[in-house]
C-alpha positions as CSV (number, residue, x, y, z in Angstrom):
1,M,70.9,131.7,130.0
2,T,74.2,129.9,129.1
3,S,77.3,131.9,129.8
4,P,79.7,132.7,127.0
5,D,82.4,130.6,128.7
6,S,80.1,127.6,128.8
7,Q,79.2,128.1,125.1
8,T,82.8,128.2,124.3
9,A,83.4,125.1,126.2
10,D,80.6,123.3,124.5
11,Q,81.8,124.2,121.1
12,T,85.5,123.5,121.5
13,P,85.3,119.7,121.3
14,D,83.3,119.9,118.2
15,E,85.7,122.4,116.6
16,A,88.7,120.2,117.5
17,A,87.0,117.2,116.1
18,T,86.1,118.9,113.0
19,R,89.6,120.2,112.4
20,E,91.1,116.7,113.1
21,A,88.6,115.2,110.7
22,F,89.6,117.6,107.9
23,F,93.3,116.9,108.4
24,E,92.7,113.1,108.3
25,A,90.4,113.2,105.3
26,F,92.3,115.7,103.1
27,G,95.9,115.2,104.3
28,G,96.2,118.7,105.8
29,V,98.7,121.4,104.7
30,R,101.2,118.7,103.8
31,G,98.7,117.0,101.6
32,M,98.1,120.2,99.8
33,V,101.8,120.8,99.2
34,E,102.3,117.2,98.0
35,T,99.6,117.5,95.4
36,T,101.0,120.9,94.1
37,V,104.8,120.8,94.3
38,P,105.2,117.9,91.7
39,G,103.2,120.0,89.2
40,L,105.4,123.0,90.0
41,V,108.5,121.0,89.4
42,F,107.2,119.7,86.1
43,V,106.4,123.1,84.8
44,L,109.7,124.6,86.0
45,I,111.8,121.9,84.3
46,F,109.7,122.1,81.1
47,T,109.9,125.9,81.0
48,I,113.7,125.6,81.2
49,T,114.3,122.6,79.0
50,R,111.2,122.3,76.9
51,E,111.6,118.5,77.3
52,I,108.9,116.2,78.5
53,N,111.0,113.3,79.9
54,P,113.2,115.2,82.3
55,S,110.2,117.2,83.5
56,A,108.1,114.0,84.0
57,I,111.0,112.1,85.8
58,G,111.6,115.1,88.1
59,A,107.9,115.3,89.1
60,V,107.6,111.6,89.7
61,S,110.9,111.5,91.7
62,L,109.9,114.3,94.0
63,S,106.5,112.7,94.5
64,A,108.1,109.4,95.4
65,V,110.4,111.1,97.9
66,L,107.4,112.8,99.6
67,A,105.6,109.5,99.8
68,L,108.6,107.8,101.3
69,A,108.9,110.6,103.9
70,R,105.2,110.0,104.8
71,L,105.9,106.3,105.2
72,A,108.9,106.9,107.3
73,R,106.9,109.0,109.6
74,R,104.2,106.3,109.6
75,D,101.6,108.8,108.2
76,S,98.6,107.7,106.1
77,V,99.6,105.3,103.3
78,K,96.5,106.5,101.4
79,H,97.8,110.1,100.9
80,A,101.3,108.8,100.2
81,L,100.4,106.3,97.5
82,S,97.6,108.4,95.9
83,G,100.0,111.3,95.2
84,V,102.6,109.0,93.6
85,F,100.1,107.1,91.4
86,G,98.4,110.4,90.3
87,V,101.8,112.0,89.3
88,A,103.1,108.9,87.7
89,F,100.0,108.4,85.6
90,G,100.0,112.0,84.4
91,A,103.8,111.7,83.6
92,A,103.3,108.4,81.6
93,F,100.4,110.0,79.7
94,A,102.5,113.0,78.8
95,M,105.5,110.9,77.8
96,I,103.4,108.5,75.6
97,S,101.4,111.2,73.9
98,G,104.4,113.5,73.4
99,D,102.3,116.5,74.6
100,A,103.3,118.2,77.9
101,K,99.8,119.4,78.6
102,N,98.6,115.8,79.0
103,F,100.7,115.7,82.3
104,Y,97.9,117.7,83.8
105,L,94.9,116.1,82.0
106,P,94.3,113.1,84.4
107,G,94.1,115.5,87.3
108,M,91.9,117.8,85.3
109,I,89.5,115.0,84.5
110,Y,89.5,113.8,88.1
111,T,88.7,117.2,89.4
112,L,85.7,117.6,86.9
113,C,84.4,114.1,87.8
114,L,84.7,114.8,91.5
115,S,82.8,118.0,91.1
116,V,79.9,116.3,89.4
117,I,79.9,113.6,92.1
118,Y,79.8,116.2,94.9
119,L,76.9,118.0,93.2
120,V,74.9,114.9,92.2
121,S,75.3,113.2,95.6
122,A,74.1,116.4,97.4
123,A,71.0,116.6,95.2
124,A,70.3,112.9,95.8
125,G,70.5,113.3,99.6
126,W,73.7,111.3,99.9
127,P,76.2,114.1,100.1
128,L,79.7,112.8,99.4
129,L,81.3,114.9,102.3
130,G,79.0,113.1,104.7
131,L,80.2,109.7,103.3
132,L,83.8,110.8,103.7
133,L,83.6,112.4,107.1
134,G,80.9,110.2,108.8
135,P,83.3,107.4,109.8
136,I,86.0,109.8,110.9
137,F,83.5,111.5,113.2
138,R,82.3,108.1,114.3
139,E,78.8,108.9,113.2
140,N,78.8,106.6,110.1
141,L,75.4,107.2,108.3
142,S,73.5,108.3,111.4
143,W,73.4,111.8,110.0
144,R,71.0,110.7,107.3
145,T,68.2,109.3,109.6
146,R,68.9,110.6,113.1
147,N,70.5,114.0,112.6
148,P,68.7,116.0,109.9
149,G,70.5,119.2,110.8
150,R,73.9,117.6,110.2
151,K,72.6,116.1,106.9
152,R,71.8,119.6,105.7
153,A,75.2,120.8,106.6
154,Y,76.8,118.0,104.7
155,V,74.5,118.8,101.7
156,K,75.6,122.5,101.8
157,S,79.2,121.6,102.2
158,S,79.2,119.1,99.3
159,L,77.6,121.8,97.1
160,V,80.4,124.2,98.1
161,W,83.0,121.7,97.1
162,G,81.2,120.7,93.9
163,G,80.8,124.4,92.9
164,I,84.5,125.3,93.6
165,L,85.8,122.3,91.7
166,L,83.5,122.9,88.8
167,A,84.7,126.5,88.6
168,K,88.3,125.3,88.7
169,S,87.5,123.0,85.8
170,C,85.8,125.7,83.9
171,I,89.0,127.8,84.2
172,T,91.6,125.1,83.3
173,F,89.9,123.2,80.4
174,P,89.8,126.2,78.0
175,I,93.6,126.8,78.6
176,Y,94.2,123.0,77.9
177,F,92.5,123.3,74.6
178,W,93.7,126.7,73.5
179,G,96.8,127.5,75.5
180,D,100.2,125.9,75.8
181,A,101.8,123.6,78.3
182,T,103.6,126.3,80.3
183,Q,100.4,128.4,80.7
184,L,98.5,125.5,81.8
185,G,101.2,124.4,84.2
186,W,101.4,127.7,86.0
187,L,97.6,128.0,86.1
188,R,97.3,124.5,87.6
189,V,99.9,125.5,90.2
190,A,98.1,128.8,91.0
191,L,94.7,127.0,91.3
192,G,96.3,124.1,93.4
193,I,96.0,125.4,97.0
194,P,93.6,128.5,97.1
195,P,90.4,126.7,96.0
196,F,91.1,123.9,98.5
197,L,91.5,126.5,101.3
198,I,88.3,128.3,100.3
199,A,86.3,125.0,100.3
200,V,87.8,123.9,103.6
201,Y,87.0,127.3,105.2
202,F,83.4,127.4,104.1
203,T,83.0,123.7,105.1
204,W,84.4,124.5,108.5
205,I,82.0,127.4,109.1
206,I,79.1,125.1,108.0
207,L,79.9,122.1,110.1
208,V,80.9,123.9,113.3
209,K,77.4,125.5,113.3
210,A,75.8,122.2,112.6
211,P,74.5,119.8,115.3
212,A,77.1,117.6,116.9
213,P,77.6,114.2,115.4
214,I,76.1,111.2,117.0
215,D,78.8,108.9,118.1
216,V,77.3,105.5,117.0
217,I,80.5,103.7,117.7
218,A,80.2,104.7,121.4
219,E,76.6,103.6,121.4
220,W,77.5,100.2,120.0
221,E,80.3,99.8,122.5
222,A,78.0,100.8,125.4
223,K,75.4,98.3,124.2
224,E,77.9,95.5,124.0
225,A,79.2,96.3,127.4
226,R,75.6,96.2,128.8
227,E,74.7,93.0,127.1
228,A,77.9,91.4,128.4
229,K,77.1,92.6,131.9
230,E,73.5,91.2,131.7
231,A,74.8,87.9,130.4
232,E,77.3,87.7,133.3
233,E,74.6,88.4,135.8
234,A,72.3,85.8,134.2
235,K,75.1,83.3,134.4
236,R,75.6,84.1,138.1
237,A,71.9,83.9,138.7
238,A,71.7,80.5,137.3
239,A,74.6,79.4,139.5
240,G,73.2,81.1,142.6
241,E,76.3,83.3,142.9
242,P,76.2,86.8,144.4
243,V,76.0,89.7,142.0
244,P,78.2,92.7,142.4
245,D,76.1,94.5,145.1
246,G,76.6,91.5,147.4
247,E,73.2,89.9,147.3
248,P,72.7,86.4,145.9
249,A,71.3,86.7,142.3
250,A,68.7,84.1,143.0
251,G,67.5,85.9,146.1
252,R,67.4,89.3,144.3
253,A,65.3,87.7,141.5
254,A,62.9,86.2,144.0
255,R,62.5,89.5,145.8
256,G,61.7,91.3,142.7
257,P,62.5,94.9,141.8
258,L,62.8,97.5,144.5
259,P,59.9,100.1,144.7
260,S,60.5,103.4,142.9
261,A,60.9,106.6,144.8
262,G,57.3,107.6,143.9
263,E,55.7,104.4,145.2
264,G,54.1,104.2,148.7
265,G,56.0,102.5,151.5
């Protein structure tokens, strides 16, 4: 029977890899803050001034500062630029339409579409979370054909994300149609981080209990190294040079393979 210590030692690398993958894929705590704070600034300024333009400019300016801070720290450009474009698009939409609620509409549509993609991809056997995390775990698409337990985990996790995002959309869209901009803004802020944390928590639980990812990158690297070694030995054999064990390659080839331990002497 495996001791508890050895079980913990076996699970620790997978847990660390899962945590690192989450932070890389979703931007971590900082990413959550960067997606929530600009909306908070917008609703704060709008609540005080009732003006769309200064509210939009304040949100975009803060988002740009956060993006520059990421770039200065040489963090992921993807997270930095996606936040700026998202806030800028919402700000432009609100300013052009003259309706402060439209600042949040692009993000709401994105959330709804993402929830549908999560659910449909899971039902189709191509769970979105597996497509996102597969390259980060160095398993690529091996979970689809070689690791059925991990595929089931990705399906369950994608259903969790799709369900939570769909529930978030079901709460915010009625307020968009029948509430005012201030109510919608504060609701969006309140629903910014908690649903994300819930989805990450359940995904963490599911993936940590799933089979470990198959490192296909390491397999490819090992195969390339083996093929390179065989090619080098073949080249030495053709030239009659000694192989690493000291015996001339031509002589070893003529002698043939050594008998195995089970063969008679």
